[in-house]
mmCIF file as gemmi writes it, N, C-alpha and C atoms, coordinates in Angstrom:
data_model
loop_
_atom_site.group_PDB
_atom_site.id
_atom_site.type_symbol
_atom_site.label_atom_id
_atom_site.label_alt_id
_atom_site.label_comp_id
_atom_site.label_asym_id
_atom_site.label_entity_id
_atom_site.label_seq_id
_atom_site.pdbx_PDB_ins_code
_atom_site.Cartn_x
_atom_site.Cartn_y
_atom_site.Cartn_z
_atom_site.occupancy
_atom_site.B_iso_or_equiv
_atom_site.pdbx_formal_charge
_atom_site.auth_seq_id
_atom_site.auth_asym_id
_atom_site.pdbx_PDB_model_num
ATOM 1 N N . UNK Axp A 1 ? 95.69 66.598 107.153 1 0 ? 1 A 1
ATOM 2 C CA . UNK Axp A 1 ? 95.359 67.833 107.279 1 0 ? 1 A 1
ATOM 3 C C . UNK Axp A 1 ? 94.115 68.235 106.304 1 0 ? 1 A 1
ATOM 4 N N . UNK Axp A 2 ? 93.198 69.802 106.71 1 0 ? 2 A 1
ATOM 5 C CA . UNK Axp A 2 ? 92.644 70.451 106.405 1 0 ? 2 A 1
ATOM 6 C C . UNK Axp A 2 ? 92.878 71.808 105.89 1 0 ? 2 A 1
ATOM 7 N N . UNK Axp A 3 ? 92.471 72.634 104.779 1 0 ? 3 A 1
ATOM 8 C CA . UNK Axp A 3 ? 93.56 73.57 104.611 1 0 ? 3 A 1
ATOM 9 C C . UNK Axp A 3 ? 93.335 74.882 106.128 1 0 ? 3 A 1
ATOM 10 N N . UNK Axp A 4 ? 93.927 75.498 105.984 1 0 ? 4 A 1
ATOM 11 C CA . UNK Axp A 4 ? 94.627 76.273 107.252 1 0 ? 4 A 1
ATOM 12 C C . UNK Axp A 4 ? 92.314 77.046 107.067 1 0 ? 4 A 1
ATOM 13 N N . UNK Axp A 5 ? 92.569 77.449 108.896 1 0 ? 5 A 1
ATOM 14 C CA . UNK Axp A 5 ? 91.197 78.051 108.879 1 0 ? 5 A 1
ATOM 15 C C . UNK Axp A 5 ? 90.793 79.202 108.606 1 0 ? 5 A 1
ATOM 16 N N . UNK Axp A 6 ? 89.716 79.608 108.004 1 0 ? 6 A 1
ATOM 17 C CA . UNK Axp A 6 ? 90.522 81.082 107.768 1 0 ? 6 A 1
ATOM 18 C C . UNK Axp A 6 ? 89.335 82.483 109.157 1 0 ? 6 A 1
ATOM 19 N N . UNK Axp A 7 ? 89.847 83.571 108.678 1 0 ? 7 A 1
ATOM 20 C CA . UNK Axp A 7 ? 89.126 83.976 110.039 1 0 ? 7 A 1
ATOM 21 C C . UNK Axp A 7 ? 87.788 83.975 110.131 1 0 ? 7 A 1
ATOM 22 N N . UNK Axp A 8 ? 86.837 83.86 108.772 1 0 ? 8 A 1
ATOM 23 C CA . UNK Axp A 8 ? 85.023 83.835 108.67 1 0 ? 8 A 1
ATOM 24 C C . UNK Axp A 8 ? 84.634 82.735 109.188 1 0 ? 8 A 1
ATOM 25 N N . UNK Axp A 9 ? 85.779 81.848 109.053 1 0 ? 9 A 1
ATOM 26 C CA . UNK Axp A 9 ? 84.777 79.851 109.584 1 0 ? 9 A 1
ATOM 27 C C . UNK Axp A 9 ? 85.073 80.325 111.295 1 0 ? 9 A 1
ATOM 28 N N . UNK Axp A 10 ? 86.018 80.588 112.058 1 0 ? 10 A 1
ATOM 29 C CA . UNK Axp A 10 ? 86.696 80.727 112.506 1 0 ? 10 A 1
ATOM 30 C C . UNK Axp A 10 ? 85.671 81.749 113.803 1 0 ? 10 A 1
ATOM 31 N N . UNK Axp A 11 ? 85.454 82.415 113.316 1 0 ? 11 A 1
ATOM 32 C CA . UNK Axp A 11 ? 84.612 83.206 113.908 1 0 ? 11 A 1
ATOM 33 C C . UNK Axp A 11 ? 83.071 83.555 113.888 1 0 ? 11 A 1
ATOM 34 N N . UNK Axp A 12 ? 82.56 82.448 113.194 1 0 ? 12 A 1
ATOM 35 C CA . UNK Axp A 12 ? 81.352 82.27 113.165 1 0 ? 12 A 1
ATOM 36 C C . UNK Axp A 12 ? 81.009 80.977 114.588 1 0 ? 12 A 1
ATOM 37 N N . UNK Axp A 13 ? 82.069 80.123 114.707 1 0 ? 13 A 1
ATOM 38 C CA . UNK Axp A 13 ? 82.323 79.254 115.622 1 0 ? 13 A 1
ATOM 39 C C . UNK Axp A 13 ? 82.842 79.49 116.953 1 0 ? 13 A 1
ATOM 40 N N . UNK Axp A 14 ? 82.996 81.116 117.038 1 0 ? 14 A 1
ATOM 41 C CA . UNK Axp A 14 ? 83.422 81.268 118.392 1 0 ? 14 A 1
ATOM 42 C C . UNK Axp A 14 ? 82.609 81.275 119.547 1 0 ? 14 A 1
ATOM 43 N N . UNK Axp A 15 ? 83.416 80.754 121.107 1 0 ? 15 A 1
ATOM 44 C CA . UNK Axp A 15 ? 82.282 80.18 122.236 1 0 ? 15 A 1
ATOM 45 C C . UNK Axp A 15 ? 81.946 78.512 121.651 1 0 ? 15 A 1
ATOM 46 N N . UNK Axp A 16 ? 82.37 78.214 121.009 1 0 ? 16 A 1
ATOM 47 C CA . UNK Axp A 16 ? 82.262 76.719 120.014 1 0 ? 16 A 1
ATOM 48 C C . UNK Axp A 16 ? 82.842 75.468 121.187 1 0 ? 16 A 1
ATOM 49 N N . UNK Axp A 17 ? 83.262 74.865 120.908 1 0 ? 17 A 1
ATOM 50 C CA . UNK Axp A 17 ? 83.904 73.597 121.517 1 0 ? 17 A 1
ATOM 51 C C . UNK Axp A 17 ? 85.068 73.109 120.788 1 0 ? 17 A 1
ATOM 52 N N . UNK Axp A 18 ? 86.5 73.114 120.392 1 0 ? 18 A 1
ATOM 53 C CA . UNK Axp A 18 ? 87.518 72.523 119.225 1 0 ? 18 A 1
ATOM 54 C C . UNK Axp A 18 ? 88.437 71.336 120.808 1 0 ? 18 A 1
ATOM 55 N N . UNK Axp A 19 ? 88.97 70.623 119.883 1 0 ? 19 A 1
ATOM 56 C CA . UNK Axp A 19 ? 89.651 69.902 120.238 1 0 ? 19 A 1
ATOM 57 C C . UNK Axp A 19 ? 91.252 70.048 120.509 1 0 ? 19 A 1
ATOM 58 N N . UNK Axp A 20 ? 92.109 69.911 121.384 1 0 ? 20 A 1
ATOM 59 C CA . UNK Axp A 20 ? 92.967 70.594 121.358 1 0 ? 20 A 1
ATOM 60 C C . UNK Axp A 20 ? 94.217 68.373 121.618 1 0 ? 20 A 1
ATOM 61 N N . UNK Axp A 21 ? 94.617 68.426 120.414 1 0 ? 21 A 1
ATOM 62 C CA . UNK Axp A 21 ? 95.398 67.362 120.749 1 0 ? 21 A 1
ATOM 63 C C . UNK Axp A 21 ? 96.582 67.379 121.655 1 0 ? 21 A 1
ATOM 64 N N . UNK Axp A 22 ? 96.92 66.379 122.864 1 0 ? 22 A 1
ATOM 65 C CA . UNK Axp A 22 ? 98.342 66.583 123.913 1 0 ? 22 A 1
ATOM 66 C C . UNK Axp A 22 ? 99.021 65.724 123.629 1 0 ? 22 A 1
ATOM 67 N N . UNK Axp A 23 ? 98.461 64.587 122.909 1 0 ? 23 A 1
ATOM 68 C CA . UNK Axp A 23 ? 99.056 63.07 122.586 1 0 ? 23 A 1
ATOM 69 C C . UNK Axp A 23 ? 98.824 63.152 121.441 1 0 ? 23 A 1
ATOM 70 N N . UNK Axp A 24 ? 99.472 62.104 120.148 1 0 ? 24 A 1
ATOM 71 C CA . UNK Axp A 24 ? 97.879 61.46 119.363 1 0 ? 24 A 1
ATOM 72 C C . UNK Axp A 24 ? 96.674 60.882 119.797 1 0 ? 24 A 1
ATOM 73 N N . UNK Axp A 25 ? 96.822 60.611 120.621 1 0 ? 25 A 1
ATOM 74 C CA . UNK Axp A 25 ? 95.484 59.938 121.461 1 0 ? 25 A 1
ATOM 75 C C . UNK Axp A 25 ? 95.198 60.138 122.905 1 0 ? 25 A 1
ATOM 76 N N . UNK Axp A 26 ? 94.343 61.467 122.803 1 0 ? 26 A 1
ATOM 77 C CA . UNK Axp A 26 ? 94.339 62.293 123.943 1 0 ? 26 A 1
ATOM 78 C C . UNK Axp A 26 ? 93.621 63.688 123.662 1 0 ? 26 A 1
ATOM 79 N N . UNK Axp A 27 ? 92.656 64.021 123.494 1 0 ? 27 A 1
ATOM 80 C CA . UNK Axp A 27 ? 92.846 65.581 123.007 1 0 ? 27 A 1
ATOM 81 C C . UNK Axp A 27 ? 91.842 66.281 124.597 1 0 ? 27 A 1
ATOM 82 N N . UNK Axp A 28 ? 92.024 67.638 124.179 1 0 ? 28 A 1
ATOM 83 C CA . UNK Axp A 28 ? 91.997 68.452 125.823 1 0 ? 28 A 1
ATOM 84 C C . UNK Axp A 28 ? 90.592 68.671 124.726 1 0 ? 28 A 1
ATOM 85 N N . UNK Axp A 29 ? 89.047 69.62 125.863 1 0 ? 29 A 1
ATOM 86 C CA . UNK Axp A 29 ? 88.138 70.082 124.753 1 0 ? 29 A 1
ATOM 87 C C . UNK Axp A 29 ? 88.351 71.721 125.19 1 0 ? 29 A 1
ATOM 88 N N . UNK Axp A 30 ? 88.432 72.228 124.455 1 0 ? 30 A 1
ATOM 89 C CA . UNK Axp A 30 ? 89.076 73.419 124.62 1 0 ? 30 A 1
ATOM 90 C C . UNK Axp A 30 ? 88.22 74.643 123.803 1 0 ? 30 A 1
ATOM 91 N N . UNK Axp A 31 ? 87.733 76.093 124.399 1 0 ? 31 A 1
ATOM 92 C CA . UNK Axp A 31 ? 86.706 77.034 124.014 1 0 ? 31 A 1
ATOM 93 C C . UNK Axp A 31 ? 87.808 77.994 123.024 1 0 ? 31 A 1
ATOM 94 N N . UNK Axp A 32 ? 86.779 77.761 121.912 1 0 ? 32 A 1
ATOM 95 C CA . UNK Axp A 32 ? 87.63 79.382 121.306 1 0 ? 32 A 1
ATOM 96 C C . UNK Axp A 32 ? 86.786 80.156 121.453 1 0 ? 32 A 1
ATOM 97 N N . UNK Axp A 33 ? 87.342 81.567 122.255 1 0 ? 33 A 1
ATOM 98 C CA . UNK Axp A 33 ? 86.719 82.742 122.788 1 0 ? 33 A 1
ATOM 99 C C . UNK Axp A 33 ? 87.035 84.01 122.465 1 0 ? 33 A 1
ATOM 100 N N . UNK Axp A 34 ? 87.578 83.761 120.87 1 0 ? 34 A 1
ATOM 101 C CA . UNK Axp A 34 ? 87.652 85.326 120.544 1 0 ? 34 A 1
ATOM 102 C C . UNK Axp A 34 ? 88.669 85.298 118.974 1 0 ? 34 A 1
ATOM 103 N N . UNK Axp A 35 ? 88.721 85.513 118.227 1 0 ? 35 A 1
ATOM 104 C CA . UNK Axp A 35 ? 89.562 86.005 117.201 1 0 ? 35 A 1
ATOM 105 C C . UNK Axp A 35 ? 88.942 87.221 116.976 1 0 ? 35 A 1
ATOM 106 N N . UNK Axp A 36 ? 90.696 87.988 116.457 1 0 ? 36 A 1
ATOM 107 C CA . UNK Axp A 36 ? 91.074 89.135 116.195 1 0 ? 36 A 1
ATOM 108 C C . UNK Axp A 36 ? 91.693 89.496 114.533 1 0 ? 36 A 1
ATOM 109 N N . UNK Axp A 37 ? 90.795 90.184 113.951 1 0 ? 37 A 1
ATOM 110 C CA . UNK Axp A 37 ? 91.46 90.928 112.799 1 0 ? 37 A 1
ATOM 111 C C . UNK Axp A 37 ? 93.18 91.346 113.323 1 0 ? 37 A 1
ATOM 112 N N . UNK Axp A 38 ? 94.487 91.149 112.616 1 0 ? 38 A 1
ATOM 113 C CA . UNK Axp A 38 ? 95.251 91.365 113.09 1 0 ? 38 A 1
ATOM 114 C C . UNK Axp A 38 ? 95.687 92.535 111.567 1 0 ? 38 A 1
ATOM 115 N N . UNK Axp A 39 ? 96.744 92.833 111.414 1 0 ? 39 A 1
ATOM 116 C CA . UNK Axp A 39 ? 97.134 93.491 109.928 1 0 ? 39 A 1
ATOM 117 C C . UNK Axp A 39 ? 97.901 92.412 109.669 1 0 ? 39 A 1
ATOM 118 N N . UNK Axp A 40 ? 97.338 92.298 107.8 1 0 ? 40 A 1
ATOM 119 C CA . UNK Axp A 40 ? 98.242 91.376 106.819 1 0 ? 40 A 1
ATOM 120 C C . UNK Axp A 40 ? 99.562 92.216 105.941 1 0 ? 40 A 1
ATOM 121 N N . UNK Axp A 41 ? 100.572 90.499 105.555 1 0 ? 41 A 1
ATOM 122 C CA . UNK Axp A 41 ? 101.257 90.863 105.003 1 0 ? 41 A 1
ATOM 123 C C . UNK Axp A 41 ? 101.707 92.513 103.767 1 0 ? 41 A 1
ATOM 124 N N . UNK Axp A 42 ? 100.201 91.566 103.006 1 0 ? 42 A 1
ATOM 125 C CA . UNK Axp A 42 ? 100.577 92.539 101.91 1 0 ? 42 A 1
ATOM 126 C C . UNK Axp A 42 ? 98.966 92.322 101.767 1 0 ? 42 A 1
ATOM 127 N N . UNK Axp A 43 ? 98.443 93.037 100.563 1 0 ? 43 A 1
ATOM 128 C CA . UNK Axp A 43 ? 96.861 93.042 100.502 1 0 ? 43 A 1
ATOM 129 C C . UNK Axp A 43 ? 96.073 91.37 99.793 1 0 ? 43 A 1
ATOM 130 N N . UNK Axp A 44 ? 96.959 90.805 99.483 1 0 ? 44 A 1
ATOM 131 C CA . UNK Axp A 44 ? 96.377 89.373 99.385 1 0 ? 44 A 1
ATOM 132 C C . UNK Axp A 44 ? 96.064 88.494 100.14 1 0 ? 44 A 1
ATOM 133 N N . UNK Axp A 45 ? 96.842 88.786 101.823 1 0 ? 45 A 1
ATOM 134 C CA . UNK Axp A 45 ? 96.969 88.103 103.164 1 0 ? 45 A 1
ATOM 135 C C . UNK Axp A 45 ? 95.064 88.301 103.378 1 0 ? 45 A 1
ATOM 136 N N . UNK Axp A 46 ? 95.294 87.723 104.241 1 0 ? 46 A 1
ATOM 137 C CA . UNK Axp A 46 ? 94.468 88.204 105.874 1 0 ? 46 A 1
ATOM 138 C C . UNK Axp A 46 ? 95.582 87.509 107.303 1 0 ? 46 A 1
ATOM 139 N N . UNK Axp A 47 ? 95.29 88.481 107.684 1 0 ? 47 A 1
ATOM 140 C CA . UNK Axp A 47 ? 95.7 88.119 109.344 1 0 ? 47 A 1
ATOM 141 C C . UNK Axp A 47 ? 94.923 88.271 110.616 1 0 ? 47 A 1
ATOM 142 N N . UNK Axp A 48 ? 95.322 87.122 111.698 1 0 ? 48 A 1
ATOM 143 C CA . UNK Axp A 48 ? 93.93 87.157 112.589 1 0 ? 48 A 1
ATOM 144 C C . UNK Axp A 48 ? 94.704 86.249 113.146 1 0 ? 48 A 1
ATOM 145 N N . UNK Axp A 49 ? 93.962 86.261 115.224 1 0 ? 49 A 1
ATOM 146 C CA . UNK Axp A 49 ? 94.915 85.768 116.136 1 0 ? 49 A 1
ATOM 147 C C . UNK Axp A 49 ? 93.092 85.179 116.576 1 0 ? 49 A 1
ATOM 148 N N . UNK Axp A 50 ? 93.433 83.65 116.709 1 0 ? 50 A 1
ATOM 149 C CA . UNK Axp A 50 ? 92.779 82.349 117.555 1 0 ? 50 A 1
ATOM 150 C C . UNK Axp A 50 ? 93.186 82.368 118.929 1 0 ? 50 A 1
ATOM 151 N N . UNK Axp A 51 ? 91.833 83.003 119.916 1 0 ? 51 A 1
ATOM 152 C CA . UNK Axp A 51 ? 92.276 83.097 121.009 1 0 ? 51 A 1
ATOM 153 C C . UNK Axp A 51 ? 91.335 81.63 121.434 1 0 ? 51 A 1
ATOM 154 N N . UNK Axp A 52 ? 92.249 80.377 122.245 1 0 ? 52 A 1
ATOM 155 C CA . UNK Axp A 52 ? 91.223 79.583 122.6 1 0 ? 52 A 1
ATOM 156 C C . UNK Axp A 52 ? 91.787 79.095 124.384 1 0 ? 52 A 1
ATOM 157 N N . UNK Axp A 53 ? 90.529 79.012 125.041 1 0 ? 53 A 1
ATOM 158 C CA . UNK Axp A 53 ? 90.916 78.884 126.64 1 0 ? 53 A 1
ATOM 159 C C . UNK Axp A 53 ? 90.911 77.147 126.714 1 0 ? 53 A 1
ATOM 160 N N . UNK Axp A 54 ? 91.853 76.803 127.858 1 0 ? 54 A 1
ATOM 161 C CA . UNK Axp A 54 ? 91.936 76.013 128.044 1 0 ? 54 A 1
ATOM 162 C C . UNK Axp A 54 ? 90.919 75.31 129.638 1 0 ? 54 A 1
ATOM 163 N N . UNK Axp A 55 ? 90.776 74.183 129.512 1 0 ? 55 A 1
ATOM 164 C CA . UNK Axp A 55 ? 89.832 73.169 130.647 1 0 ? 55 A 1
ATOM 165 C C . UNK Axp A 55 ? 90.092 74.317 132.025 1 0 ? 55 A 1
ATOM 166 N N . UNK Axp A 56 ? 89.85 74.198 132.89 1 0 ? 56 A 1
ATOM 167 C CA . UNK Axp A 56 ? 91.141 74.849 134.061 1 0 ? 56 A 1
ATOM 168 C C . UNK Axp A 56 ? 91.638 73.761 134.781 1 0 ? 56 A 1
ATOM 169 N N . UNK Axp A 57 ? 92.647 74.456 135.093 1 0 ? 57 A 1
ATOM 170 C CA . UNK Axp A 57 ? 93.722 72.861 135.508 1 0 ? 57 A 1
ATOM 171 C C . UNK Axp A 57 ? 94.389 72.446 135.294 1 0 ? 57 A 1
ATOM 172 N N . UNK Axp A 58 ? 94.788 72.962 133.395 1 0 ? 58 A 1
ATOM 173 C CA . UNK Axp A 58 ? 95.403 72.473 132.898 1 0 ? 58 A 1
ATOM 174 C C . UNK Axp A 58 ? 96.349 74.177 132.41 1 0 ? 58 A 1
ATOM 175 N N . UNK Axp A 59 ? 98.141 74.185 131.841 1 0 ? 59 A 1
ATOM 176 C CA . UNK Axp A 59 ? 98.615 74.989 131.067 1 0 ? 59 A 1
ATOM 177 C C . UNK Axp A 59 ? 99.387 74.803 130.44 1 0 ? 59 A 1
ATOM 178 N N . UNK Axp A 60 ? 99.484 75.038 129.579 1 0 ? 60 A 1
ATOM 179 C CA . UNK Axp A 60 ? 100.727 74.48 128.739 1 0 ? 60 A 1
ATOM 180 C C . UNK Axp A 60 ? 101.42 75.135 127.728 1 0 ? 60 A 1
ATOM 181 N N . UNK Axp A 61 ? 102.582 74.943 127.081 1 0 ? 61 A 1
ATOM 182 C CA . UNK Axp A 61 ? 104.14 75.286 126.918 1 0 ? 61 A 1
ATOM 183 C C . UNK Axp A 61 ? 103.307 76.181 125.798 1 0 ? 61 A 1
ATOM 184 N N . UNK Axp A 62 ? 103.924 76.762 124.848 1 0 ? 62 A 1
ATOM 185 C CA . UNK Axp A 62 ? 103.948 76.741 123.646 1 0 ? 62 A 1
ATOM 186 C C . UNK Axp A 62 ? 104.559 75.597 122.979 1 0 ? 62 A 1
ATOM 187 N N . UNK Axp A 63 ? 103.753 75.649 121.787 1 0 ? 63 A 1
ATOM 188 C CA . UNK Axp A 63 ? 104.49 74.45 121.139 1 0 ? 63 A 1
ATOM 189 C C . UNK Axp A 63 ? 103.149 73.9 119.779 1 0 ? 63 A 1
ATOM 190 N N . UNK Axp A 64 ? 103.847 73.025 119.151 1 0 ? 64 A 1
ATOM 191 C CA . UNK Axp A 64 ? 102.859 73.162 117.586 1 0 ? 64 A 1
ATOM 192 C C . UNK Axp A 64 ? 101.779 71.878 118.365 1 0 ? 64 A 1
ATOM 193 N N . UNK Axp A 65 ? 100.33 72.028 118.847 1 0 ? 65 A 1
ATOM 194 C CA . UNK Axp A 65 ? 99.461 71.501 118.501 1 0 ? 65 A 1
ATOM 195 C C . UNK Axp A 65 ? 98.401 70.947 117.494 1 0 ? 65 A 1
ATOM 196 N N . UNK Axp A 66 ? 97.807 69.768 117.203 1 0 ? 66 A 1
ATOM 197 C CA . UNK Axp A 66 ? 97.072 70.216 116.403 1 0 ? 66 A 1
ATOM 198 C C . UNK Axp A 66 ? 95.299 69.987 116.66 1 0 ? 66 A 1
ATOM 199 N N . UNK Axp A 67 ? 94.811 71.141 116.581 1 0 ? 67 A 1
ATOM 200 C CA . UNK Axp A 67 ? 93.498 71.726 117.165 1 0 ? 67 A 1
ATOM 201 C C . UNK Axp A 67 ? 92.306 71.593 116.152 1 0 ? 67 A 1
ATOM 202 N N . UNK Axp A 68 ? 91.18 70.742 116.084 1 0 ? 68 A 1
ATOM 203 C CA . UNK Axp A 68 ? 90.459 69.799 115.387 1 0 ? 68 A 1
ATOM 204 C C . UNK Axp A 68 ? 89.043 70.558 115.821 1 0 ? 68 A 1
ATOM 205 N N . UNK Axp A 69 ? 88.062 70.319 114.895 1 0 ? 69 A 1
ATOM 206 C CA . UNK Axp A 69 ? 86.682 70.305 115.381 1 0 ? 69 A 1
ATOM 207 C C . UNK Axp A 69 ? 86.325 68.901 115.973 1 0 ? 69 A 1
ATOM 208 N N . UNK Axp A 70 ? 85.167 68.556 116.484 1 0 ? 70 A 1
ATOM 209 C CA . UNK Axp A 70 ? 84.8 67.122 116.625 1 0 ? 70 A 1
ATOM 210 C C . UNK Axp A 70 ? 84.708 66.635 115.53 1 0 ? 70 A 1
ATOM 211 N N . UNK Axp A 71 ? 85.169 65.038 115.51 1 0 ? 71 A 1
ATOM 212 C CA . UNK Axp A 71 ? 85.255 64.218 114.216 1 0 ? 71 A 1
ATOM 213 C C . UNK Axp A 71 ? 85.799 64.797 113.244 1 0 ? 71 A 1
ATOM 214 N N . UNK Axp A 72 ? 86.414 66.281 113.003 1 0 ? 72 A 1
ATOM 215 C CA . UNK Axp A 72 ? 87.259 66.567 111.884 1 0 ? 72 A 1
ATOM 216 C C . UNK Axp A 72 ? 88.793 66.148 112.173 1 0 ? 72 A 1
ATOM 217 N N . UNK Axp A 73 ? 90.105 66.509 111.049 1 0 ? 73 A 1
ATOM 218 C CA . UNK Axp A 73 ? 91.149 66.251 110.761 1 0 ? 73 A 1
ATOM 219 C C . UNK Axp A 73 ? 92.037 67.204 112.232 1 0 ? 73 A 1
ATOM 220 N N . UNK Axp A 74 ? 92.172 68.881 111.934 1 0 ? 74 A 1
ATOM 221 C CA . UNK Axp A 74 ? 92.376 69.404 111.883 1 0 ? 74 A 1
ATOM 222 C C . UNK Axp A 74 ? 92.99 69.901 111.626 1 0 ? 74 A 1
ATOM 223 N N . UNK Axp A 75 ? 93.91 71.276 111.905 1 0 ? 75 A 1
ATOM 224 C CA . UNK Axp A 75 ? 94.99 71.662 111.808 1 0 ? 75 A 1
ATOM 225 C C . UNK Axp A 75 ? 96.211 71.639 112.752 1 0 ? 75 A 1
ATOM 226 N N . UNK Axp A 76 ? 97.541 71.534 111.992 1 0 ? 76 A 1
ATOM 227 C CA . UNK Axp A 76 ? 98.531 71.822 113.098 1 0 ? 76 A 1
ATOM 228 C C . UNK Axp A 76 ? 98.826 73.374 113.462 1 0 ? 76 A 1
ATOM 229 N N . UNK Axp A 77 ? 99 73.807 114.847 1 0 ? 77 A 1
ATOM 230 C CA . UNK Axp A 77 ? 98.614 75.596 114.878 1 0 ? 77 A 1
ATOM 231 C C . UNK Axp A 77 ? 99.541 75.646 116.408 1 0 ? 77 A 1
ATOM 232 N N . UNK Axp A 78 ? 100.661 76.786 115.713 1 0 ? 78 A 1
ATOM 233 C CA . UNK Axp A 78 ? 102.063 76.894 117.029 1 0 ? 78 A 1
ATOM 234 C C . UNK Axp A 78 ? 100.81 77.765 117.963 1 0 ? 78 A 1
ATOM 235 N N . UNK Axp A 79 ? 101.012 77.29 118.945 1 0 ? 79 A 1
ATOM 236 C CA . UNK Axp A 79 ? 100.593 77.646 120.166 1 0 ? 79 A 1
ATOM 237 C C . UNK Axp A 79 ? 101.101 78.302 121.076 1 0 ? 79 A 1
ATOM 238 N N . UNK Axp A 80 ? 100.994 79.546 121.226 1 0 ? 80 A 1
ATOM 239 C CA . UNK Axp A 80 ? 101.131 80.664 122.654 1 0 ? 80 A 1
ATOM 240 C C . UNK Axp A 80 ? 100.328 80.789 123.52 1 0 ? 80 A 1
ATOM 241 N N . UNK Axp A 81 ? 101.265 80.484 124.867 1 0 ? 81 A 1
ATOM 242 C CA . UNK Axp A 81 ? 99.968 81.1 125.929 1 0 ? 81 A 1
ATOM 243 C C . UNK Axp A 81 ? 99.776 82.474 126.221 1 0 ? 81 A 1
ATOM 244 N N . UNK Axp A 82 ? 98.807 83.087 126.361 1 0 ? 82 A 1
ATOM 245 C CA . UNK Axp A 82 ? 98.064 84.549 126.798 1 0 ? 82 A 1
ATOM 246 C C . UNK Axp A 82 ? 98.535 84.819 128.413 1 0 ? 82 A 1
ATOM 247 N N . UNK Axp A 83 ? 96.934 86.093 128.821 1 0 ? 83 A 1
ATOM 248 C CA . UNK Axp A 83 ? 96.977 86.07 129.845 1 0 ? 83 A 1
ATOM 249 C C . UNK Axp A 83 ? 95.71 85.598 130.136 1 0 ? 83 A 1
ATOM 250 N N . UNK Axp A 84 ? 95.34 84.908 130.788 1 0 ? 84 A 1
ATOM 251 C CA . UNK Axp A 84 ? 94.027 83.828 131.678 1 0 ? 84 A 1
ATOM 252 C C . UNK Axp A 84 ? 93.335 84.885 131.342 1 0 ? 84 A 1
ATOM 253 N N . UNK Axp A 85 ? 91.833 83.675 131.375 1 0 ? 85 A 1
ATOM 254 C CA . UNK Axp A 85 ? 90.447 84.292 131.288 1 0 ? 85 A 1
ATOM 255 C C . UNK Axp A 85 ? 90.5 85.246 133.166 1 0 ? 85 A 1
ATOM 256 N N . UNK Axp A 86 ? 88.917 86.114 132.779 1 0 ? 86 A 1
ATOM 257 C CA . UNK Axp A 86 ? 88.602 86.234 133.656 1 0 ? 86 A 1
ATOM 258 C C . UNK Axp A 86 ? 88.326 84.926 134.957 1 0 ? 86 A 1
ATOM 259 N N . UNK Axp A 87 ? 87.915 83.822 134.368 1 0 ? 87 A 1
ATOM 260 C CA . UNK Axp A 87 ? 87.737 83.132 135.297 1 0 ? 87 A 1
ATOM 261 C C . UNK Axp A 87 ? 88.342 81.917 135.719 1 0 ? 87 A 1
ATOM 262 N N . UNK Axp A 88 ? 89.831 82.5 135.581 1 0 ? 88 A 1
ATOM 263 C CA . UNK Axp A 88 ? 91.063 82.106 135.542 1 0 ? 88 A 1
ATOM 264 C C . UNK Axp A 88 ? 91.719 80.577 134.752 1 0 ? 88 A 1
ATOM 265 N N . UNK Axp A 89 ? 90.781 80.429 133.992 1 0 ? 89 A 1
ATOM 266 C CA . UNK Axp A 89 ? 91.104 79.222 133.146 1 0 ? 89 A 1
ATOM 267 C C . UNK Axp A 89 ? 92.474 80.081 131.853 1 0 ? 89 A 1
ATOM 268 N N . UNK Axp A 90 ? 93.372 79.337 131.885 1 0 ? 90 A 1
ATOM 269 C CA . UNK Axp A 90 ? 94.424 79.713 130.693 1 0 ? 90 A 1
ATOM 270 C C . UNK Axp A 90 ? 94.274 79.653 129.812 1 0 ? 90 A 1
ATOM 271 N N . UNK Axp A 91 ? 94.811 80.251 129.039 1 0 ? 91 A 1
ATOM 272 C CA . UNK Axp A 91 ? 94.437 80.37 127.38 1 0 ? 91 A 1
ATOM 273 C C . UNK Axp A 91 ? 95.911 80.178 126.845 1 0 ? 91 A 1
ATOM 274 N N . UNK Axp A 92 ? 95.499 80.03 125.202 1 0 ? 92 A 1
ATOM 275 C CA . UNK Axp A 92 ? 96.215 79.802 124.377 1 0 ? 92 A 1
ATOM 276 C C . UNK Axp A 92 ? 96.053 80.21 122.866 1 0 ? 92 A 1
ATOM 277 N N . UNK Axp A 93 ? 96.687 81.058 122.045 1 0 ? 93 A 1
ATOM 278 C CA . UNK Axp A 93 ? 96.593 81.983 120.695 1 0 ? 93 A 1
ATOM 279 C C . UNK Axp A 93 ? 97.034 81.194 119.704 1 0 ? 93 A 1
ATOM 280 N N . UNK Axp A 94 ? 97.213 81.798 118.643 1 0 ? 94 A 1
ATOM 281 C CA . UNK Axp A 94 ? 97.619 81.585 117.711 1 0 ? 94 A 1
ATOM 282 C C . UNK Axp A 94 ? 97.011 82.662 116.424 1 0 ? 94 A 1
ATOM 283 N N . UNK Axp A 95 ? 97.988 82.511 115.856 1 0 ? 95 A 1
ATOM 284 C CA . UNK Axp A 95 ? 98.47 83.738 114.824 1 0 ? 95 A 1
ATOM 285 C C . UNK Axp A 95 ? 98.069 83.489 113.243 1 0 ? 95 A 1
ATOM 286 N N . UNK Axp A 96 ? 97.495 83.687 112.764 1 0 ? 96 A 1
ATOM 287 C CA . UNK Axp A 96 ? 97.524 82.875 110.825 1 0 ? 96 A 1
ATOM 288 C C . UNK Axp A 96 ? 97.979 84.028 110.346 1 0 ? 96 A 1
ATOM 289 N N . UNK Axp A 97 ? 98.379 83.923 109.063 1 0 ? 97 A 1
ATOM 290 C CA . UNK Axp A 97 ? 98.543 84.708 107.569 1 0 ? 97 A 1
ATOM 291 C C . UNK Axp A 97 ? 97.921 83.996 106.607 1 0 ? 97 A 1
ATOM 292 N N . UNK Axp A 98 ? 97.231 83.866 105.633 1 0 ? 98 A 1
ATOM 293 C CA . UNK Axp A 98 ? 96.833 82.984 104.928 1 0 ? 98 A 1
ATOM 294 C C . UNK Axp A 98 ? 96.676 84.21 103.838 1 0 ? 98 A 1
ATOM 295 N N . UNK Axp A 99 ? 96.212 83.219 102.519 1 0 ? 99 A 1
ATOM 296 C CA . UNK Axp A 99 ? 95.681 84.025 101.174 1 0 ? 99 A 1
ATOM 297 C C . UNK Axp A 99 ? 94.866 84.704 101.297 1 0 ? 99 A 1
ATOM 298 N N . UNK Axp A 100 ? 93.823 85.54 101.086 1 0 ? 100 A 1
ATOM 299 C CA . UNK Axp A 100 ? 92.514 86.081 101.081 1 0 ? 100 A 1
ATOM 300 C C . UNK Axp A 100 ? 91.825 84.696 99.747 1 0 ? 100 A 1
ATOM 301 N N . UNK Axp A 101 ? 90.487 84.932 100.205 1 0 ? 101 A 1
ATOM 302 C CA . UNK Axp A 101 ? 89.523 83.497 99.261 1 0 ? 101 A 1
ATOM 303 C C . UNK Axp A 101 ? 89.405 84.457 98.798 1 0 ? 101 A 1
């Protein structure tokens, strides 16, 4: 696995497609729709959430999923359902607390 994503990296890729692996052989294309700053535990950390829209017709439970960019290994993230998009697509989000670089 690669190091956890940073807020800056994900912000740069907002609106782009990532892959969410629902089995070791099957990935769904998901869209990174938002990156939201959070409140860090201490000044040495950064905290943020990333919000991903699922393809129409998919509704997944809270679980640990591998999320990656195309042709990359990606990260294991605890993903939690959130409010759906205005267009009806279901949403998963993850919260990250990482050391500031």
